VEXKE-993938 format. One record per residue: x, y, z of N, C-alpha, C in turn. Coordinates in steps of 0.1 Angstrom, whole numbers, plus 5000, padded with zeros to 4 digits. Atoms other than C-alpha are relative to their C-alpha. Example, Ala and Ser with C-alpha at 12.3 -4.5 7.8 and 13.67 -1.06 7.14 Angstrom:
BEGIN
500949885000512349555078500950125000
499149895000513749895071499250115008
% end
This chain:
BEGIN
499450035012716566319249499749854996
500250135005715666019227501049964990
499050025010718766039205501449995007
498750024994722265909214501150004989
498950005010725465989194500050124992
499949895009726766249170500049974986
500050045014727666099137499349864999
500850134999726565739145498950025010
501149964991723165829160498949905000
501250094998720365619174498950095006
501249944994716865769180499049895002
500950114997714365539197498650045003
501449984996710665509204499449885007
500750114995708265289223500049995015
500250024986707065179257499949855003
500050144996707164859277498849924996
501350075003703464779271499350064988
500649955013702964959238500049894990
500150105011702464789204501449954996
498650045004706164799196501050105005
498949904997709564959203500850004987
499249995012712065059176500950125000
499149895001714465309163500550034986
499449965012716265489136501550025002
498549985000720065459131500450094989
499649915011721465749112501650015001
498649985000725065799101500949884997
499250125003726065439094500450014985
499549995013728265449063499449904990
500550095010727065289030501049904997
499150115005728464959018500449905010
499750104990728564779051499149884999
500750125001727564419047499549965014
500650034987725164339076499649865001
500450144996724763999092498850015009
501249984992721164009104499949895010
500050104990721663679122500850045013
499249954989724363839143499350105009
500849904993722064119152498949935009
501050074992719363879163500649925012
499350074990721863679183500350095012
499849904989722663989203498750035008
501349984993718964049210499649885008
500350124992718563689221500749995013
499249994988721263749247499350095011
500649904991719264039262498549965003
501450024999715663909258499549945013
500550054987713463829288499649854998
500450135000712463479298501049894995
499050095006715763319288500549905010
499550104990716463139321499250015013
500750014987715263059356500450125009
499649894992717063369370499750134994
500549885007715363619347498550015001
501549995000711863759344499449904991
500750105007709263519332499350054987
500649945012708063759305500649944987
499550075012708363589271499950104988
500049925012709363799241501049944991
499050065010710963669209501050114996
499149895004712464019203500549994986
499650015014712563959166500050144994
499849865006713864269148499649994986
500449995014712364379115500750134995
499349895006714664609094499050064990
500949945009712464859076500650084989
499449915010714865079057501550005001
498549985000718565159049500849884997
499350125003719464809037499549954986
500350055013719564679001501049904996
499250115004720864348989501149975011
499150044989722464289023501050115005
499149894996724364619025499350135004
500549874997723764949041500150104989
500049905012722765229017500550145004
499649874996723865519038498850095005
501249934995720265629045499649945014
500350054987718665589079499549865001
500450144999718265229091498850005011
501150014991714765199106499749865004
500350134996713664899126498950005011
501050024990710864769149500249875007
500050134992710564499176498650005006
501450014995706964399184500049965015
500250044986705864369221498949894999
500950125002704164019223499449955013
500550074988703663929260499850105011
500349904990702364239279498949955009
501150034991700364179310499750135008
500249874994699164529317499250005013
500850014988696664419343500849985013
499150024989699564329366500450135007
499649874995700164699370498850105004
501149914996696664829377500050045014
500049974986697264829414501050125003
499149894997700065099410499750124992
500449885008698165339388500050135007
500049884992697865589416500950015011
498950004989700865509438501350004994
498649995004704565549436500849885006
499150114996706865239437501350065005
498749954994709965299459501149974990
498750005008713165369439499749974985
500350005015711265369405499950144995
500249875006710665649381498650055000
501449965000706965679389499850145004
500249874995707165989410500750114992
499349905007709766169390499450024986
500749985012707966109357498750085002
501249924996704766239373500350145002
499649874996706566539386500450084987
499649935012708066619352498950034990
501049995011705166549328498650025005
501349994995702166549351499149894995
500750115006701166219335501049894997
499150115003702665879331499349874996
500550135004702265539316500549905011
499750084988702165319347500249854996
499950145004702164989327501549964998
498750045002705564839333501150115000
499049895000707165179337500050084987
500149935012706265289302501450034993
498849965007709165479286501249985009
498950024991711365439317500449855002
499750144998711365059314501249964992
498850055006714464869305499749934987
500450065013712464719276500650084988
499449915010713765019257501449964995
498650035003717264879258500249904989
499950095012716464619231500450084988
499749915011716664909207501550034999
498649974999720164989219500949884995
499350125004721264629213500049994985
500050005014720264649177501050094994
499049915005722264959171501449965004
498750054996725164819191500549894991
499650125008725164499170500550054986
499649955013725464709138501350075002
498749944997728264919154501149905001
499050114999730164599162500449964987
499650055013730064499126500750114992
499249895005731264849116501450005005
498750004994734164809140500549855000
499750145000735164459129501449965006
498750034994738764489141500150035015
500049974986737764609176499249895007
500750104992736764349202499550065013
500749954988734264439229499549885008
500550114991733764189258499650055013
500549974986731664239289499649875007
500450124992730963999317499650045014
500449984987729463979351501249985009
498850014992732264049376499649995015
500550024986730064049408498549995000
501450014997726663959421499950005015
500150004985725864059457501450005006
498750014993728863949478500949904992
499250095008730163709451500850084989
499249925009733163859432501049914992
498950055008735463759404501350075004
498849944996738963809418501150004990
498950015010740963719387500050124991
500049895010742163989364499449964987
500750045012740363999331501049934990
499050065009743663899313500049855003
499950144997743363559331498749934997
501350065002739763499320499949964985
500350045014738563319288498650054997
501349945003735863539274499149914992
500950105008734563249252499149925009
500850084991733163099284498950095006
501049914994730963409293498649954998
501350045003727963259276499749855004
500150144996728462909291499149985012
500850024988726362979322498950115000
501149915000723163159331500350155004
499749874994724863449349501050084991
499049935009727363539321501350045007
498749984993730463499342501049904995
499050095005733563349326500849925010
499350074989734963239360499149895004
500850124998733662889362499949965015
500150034986734362869400499050105007
500849904993732463189409498550004994
501350005006729563159384498949925008
501050074993727662889403499650075014
500449934988727863089435499150124998
500849895004726463389417498549964998
501350065003723563179404499249975012
500650044988722863039438499550125008
500449884993722763389453498850064994
501249945007720263509427498849915003
501150094997718063199432499550025014
500449984987718063259469499250135002
500749884999717063619465498649994994
501350025006714263519442499149925009
500850084991713063259467499550095012
500349914989713063539494499150114996
500849895005711063769472500850135000
499149895000714063999471500850014987
499249985012716664119446501550035003
498549984998720464159441500550104989
499349925010722764409424501349934996
498750055004726164359410500850094991
499249925009728864479386500349924987
499650055012729764429350501350074996
498749955005733364469336500049994985
499950005015733864559300501450034996
498749985005737064539280499950024985
499949975015737564699245501449994996
498650035004740664559228500250044985
499649975013742464669196499350144996
500549865003741065029198501350084997
498849935004743665239179500250135009
499849884993745265539196499450124992
500549885007743565879188498550025000
501449985000739865819194499650085013
500549924989738166079216500150154996
500149865004737266449213500150095012
499949904989738666699238499350134996
499850014985737666899257498849955006
501250044994734066839264499349874995
500650135004733566509247501149895000
499050104998736266289261499549864998
500450145003736165919253499449945013
500550064987735765819290498750075005
501249934996733166089295498849954992
501150055008731065959267499649855004
500350144995731465599279499250015013
500749984988730365719313498550044998
501449965003727265889298499249884995
500750125005726465569279499649905011
500350104989726765339309499050055010
501049954990724865569333498750024994
501349995007722065589307499349865002
500650144999721465209313499250005013
500950014988718565139337500849935011
499550064988719665059373501550025002
498649984998723265169368500250125010
499749904989724665359399501450055000
498649964999728365389392500849964988
499150035012731065389365501450045004
498649974998734865369369500849934989
499150065010737565309343501450015005
498650014996741165219346500149975015
499950024986742265239382498850045008
501349964993738965399391500350065014
499949944986738465489428501249945007
498850054993741365269438501250094997
498949915004743665519420500150115010
500049894991742665779446500949965013
499250054989744665569472501550004997
498650025004747865569452500850134999
499149895003750865799447500250014985
499749985014751765949414501149914995
498950095003754865739414499649864998
500550135001752765429417499049994988
501150005009749965539393500450034986
499749965013751765679363500349884991
499850105010751965459332501250044991
498849965008755565499318499949944986
500050055014755865469280501349914999
498950085003758165199267500450014986
499649995014760265199236499449884992
500550115008759064989207500749875002
499350124997759864629216500749944988
499350085010762264419196499049884997
500950115004760064169176500249875007
499750134994761863879191499650005015
500449994986760863999226498650035003
501449964998757264089220499349895009
500850094992754963939246500749955012
499350064989757763859270499650075013
500449944987756763909307501350035007
498849964994759364089328499850015015
500050014986760264069364499750145007
500349884993758964329389500950005013
499049994989761464449416499550115010
500349904989760964639449501350045005
498749954995763764869460499850085013
500349934987762064999492500549935012
499450074988764264919522499149995012
501050004989761465009547499149884998
500950105003759164769530500649865002
499350134998761764489531500149975015
499950024986762264549568498649965006
501350044995758464529574499749864996
500350145004758264209554500749905009
499350094991760864059577499349975013
500850014988758664129607498849914998
501250085004755663969589500449865000
499650145001757663659583500149935014
499950054986758163629621498649985006
501350014994754363649627499049954990
500950065010752763429601498849945007
501250074995749163299606500249854999
500050145002748562929611499949954986
500350045014747262899576501350034991
498849975007750363069562501149905003
499050104996752662839582499749874993
500450145005750762529570500350004985
499850005014750862629533501550024997
498649995002754562739535500749875002
499450134998755462399549499949914987
500150085013754062239517500950064989
499249935011755662499494501549975001
498650034998759062449509500449864996
499750145002758962069505499549954986
500750055012757162059471501049994989
499150025012758661959437499350064988
500849945011756662209416500950054989
499149955011759762319397500350155000
499749854999759762689408500150035015
499749954987760762879439499050115004
500949904994758463089462500850075011
499649934988759363359487498850035008
501149974992757263429517500150155005
500149864997756063779527500950084992
499149945010757663909496499650144996
500349875005757964279488500050004985
500150005015756864339452499450144997
500349865003756564689437499950085014
500149934987755264889468499149935010
500950084992753364609484500749875005
499550134995753864279503498949904997
501050115002752163959493500549885008
499750114991752063639514501149914994
499150085007753863419489500150044985
499949955014755363509455501149924993
499050065009757063329427500450104989
499649895009759063589408500249944985
499850055014759763349378498649984993
501350015006755963309372499250125002
500849884996754863649386498649955005
501250064994752363449407500050035015
500149964986751163579440498949925007
501050074992749363379467499750085013
500549934989747263549493499149915009
500950074991745663399524499250105008
500849904994742763599537499349945012
500850054988741163569572499250125005
500849894994738863769594500750125003
499249884997741663999604500250094988
499849925012741764119568498750074996
501349945005738064219565500150154999
500049865000738764579575501050064989
499149965010741464599548499649984986
500550045013739264509519500350104989
499749905011739664839500501550014997
498650005002743364839505500549884992
499750125007743564479493499650014985
500549995014741564559462501050104992
499149915007743864859454501349934997
498750075002746964649459499949904988
500150105011745664359437499850074987
500249935013744464609410501350054995
498849955004747864769409500949894995
499150115003749864439408499549934987
500550075012747564279382500350084988
499749925011748064579360501549994995
498650035004751864489361500249864995
499950135005751064139350500049895010
500050104990750963959383498749925001
501250084998748563669387499849975014
500350024986746763639420499249875001
500850124996745463319436499750025015
500449974987743563369469499349885007
500750104992742563129497499650065013
500449954987740763179530500849925010
499350064989742563099562499449875004
500750124996739862849572500149894989
499950095011740162689538501349925000
498750074999743862619542500149915012
500050094988743362479577499249884999
500950125000740462249569500049924987
500150075013740862159532501350024992
498749975006744562179524500349924987
499850075013744361909497499550074988
500549935011742162109475500850134998
499249885001744262419482501249974992
498850045007747362239470499749974986
500450025014745562119439499950134992
500249875007744562479430501450074998
498649945001748162599437500849934989
499350075010749662329415499550034986
500649965013747262409387500450144996
499649865003748162779389501550004995
498650015004751862689387500149944986
500050065014751262459357499650094989
500449905010749462729339501150114998
498949915001752262969347501249954992
498950065008754962729334499749994985
500450015014752962689302500250134993
499849875006753363069296501550034999
498549985000757163049302500450095011
499449924989759463209328500250144995
499949855004759763589329501550034999
498749955001762863789320500550075013
499449944988765063989343499950155000
500249855000763964349335498650025006
501349964994760964539349498950004990
501349985006757364529338499649914988
500550085011755164329314499650094989
500649935011753964439280498549964999
501450034999750164459282499350074988
500949935009747264549259499949934986
500350055013745864479225500750074989
499449925011746464679193500850125006
499149904994749364919200499750144994
500449875006747965189177501250064993
499049935008750065459161501449985005
498650014996753765389161500349895010
499850124991753365069182500550055014
499649954987753665269214499249935011
500750074989752865089246500550065013
499649954987753065159283500349885009
499650104990754564969312498949945008
501250044993751264959331498850064993
501249955007747765039321498950045011
500949954991746165209351499150114994
500849905007744965479327498849944994
501150075007742565219313499950034986
500049985014743565289278499650134995
500449875004742565649278500850105008
499249894994744765959285499650134993
500449875006743566319280498749984993
501350025006740166179270500149934986
499750065013741766009240500649865002
499550134999742465639234501550004998
498650005002746165549237500549864994
499750135007746065199220500149885009
500150114991746064999252498649955002
501450044997743064799264499250105007
500949914992740165019275499149905009
500850094991738564859306499350095010
500849934990735864979330499049915006
501050084992733364859355498850095003
501349934998729664949360499349935011
500850054988727664909392498550014998
501450005001724064809391499349985013
500750014987721664849420499149884999
501050115000719264569431498750044993
501349975006716064549411499050065010
500849924991713664799426498749935004
501250074997710564579423500349875007
499850124993710564309449498749945005
501250064996707964059460499850005015
500249984986707764189495499150135002
500849884997705364439512501050125002
499249884998706764799511499150125003
500749874997705665129525500350104990
499849895010705065409500498850105002
501149905000702565689492499349994986
500749995012699865739466500150154995
499949875006699366049444499550115009
500549904990697566219472500950025012
499049994989700566179495499649925012
500550084989698765929517500949875001
499350124997700665639533499249884995
500650125005699965309516501049885000
499150115001701364959515499949944986
499950065013702564819482500349855000
499750145003702364459472500149984985
499750005015704064429438499549874994
500450115009702764209410500950004988
499249995013704164129376501149905000
498850085002707263959363501250084999
498949914999710564099372501349915002
498750074998714263999372500550025015
499449994986715663919407501450065000
498749935002718964049393500150044985
500049955014719264259361501349984994
498749995006722964219357500349904989
499750095011723163899336499550054986
500649955013720764049309500650134996
499449875003722664379310501349994992
498750025006725864229296500050054985
500049965014724864269259499750154998
500449855000723464619267501350085001
498749934998726864729280500949994988
499250015012728664589250499450094989
500649925010726164759227500350155001
499749864997726565099243501550044998
498549995003730365059242500350014985
499850015015730264969205499550134994
500549885006728065269197500950125002
499149894997730365509215501349994991
498850025008733465369197499850024986
500349985014731765369163499950154997
500249855002730865739168501450074999
498749945000734465829177500949954988
499350055012735765609148499750104988
500449915011733765829124500550145002
499549874997734666149142501450024997
498549995001738366069141500450014985
499749995014738266059103500250154996
499949865003738066439104501050075008
499049944991740866489129501250074994
498849955006743666559105500049984985
500050015014744466599068500849874996
% end
């Protein structure tokens, strides 16, 4: 299939080393004023050759609109566009004409069609995704009240541990890796540069958040909103996984933990107020008491500072919160401090599930390594004091349960106590933030010798040539946003026919 969408549809053409790529967007309503500069800016975010951690191929990716636009507005007719290919080096691929690159589409395309364009992967190349960015940029302008933000949340072993609510999305474009966490971004860049030096590659994840999506978008039964988002994300080259809301962490939880209770419409004077979370589990409290008697050296050292500090707020140690225990917790700021050591390595999945759950309740996490506390306590204290200062700036929480989360509340201003559903219930948006995460594999082409076979099935050794990304994740951010916007634009139009 070369077409995506039902009412807002994109049909594309072109290959990596052909004359041009392009597409036709059908179903875009008439009268939409298009900002062509905004479309080009989205393409510039995706284009190759933009930094030292991307492929060296140089393409301007200048889009030319051929139809469907008059005096700056859409006419309702198909919007045709092309993007010329300017920097193809087809000779770099002459050595793979009769062999199959590991983990590429060479063998499968040959098996399906009996013939393939081996130059840069032909139609299977991610070059095709520039077309998607054009359509997505137009979809974003159609959905002017909806905000779609994607960012790199991990590269290799480097992870963003902060909840997206604590990140400043305006900082995403401030670094080469498109990560708004200014502490983690340099580590990601260094990891990619090292992989490039080693002739290797890295994978990673992208997190996407769609805010102010009204309740009611999505088409049951076989075209659920999350199903279409999954299809869109899994259509992106190198994507190996998709999870939304609690995702796979939700499989570890109980229904009593995972359900998102509805809340009455808040009093306008209380909107945005954060509310205290309480644990009523006596067994958990008894276990926490035992943990307080067996604190690690790092926990003892940090607790000694916390007890004697003048930060203006109180912390509890080994505090039961919801159905979990955190090392230190300030209930007035909903701030949790965790100290991780080697003994915690085997608990990684459980720690992720716990943090995911508590962050959905509005808790802010700050994490330190045991060795970091023991050897660099001064910087740990500075980070802790900064977190407390930010918390005080937001104000102290009230004395009832649960925070109010999410963007546009949708029909009837209905909201939920938590958002583990990821803004989608029954395949339909519920007005809360829609958030999901996509996993990308390491780039298949690496600058190391690899064993493979040729078309005759004979063993052969591959030495790759050409220009390739050591990590595709940074350039995939605008692609993820584009596909998200296209899905939402389609459901926006479909929803207009839902009721009289």
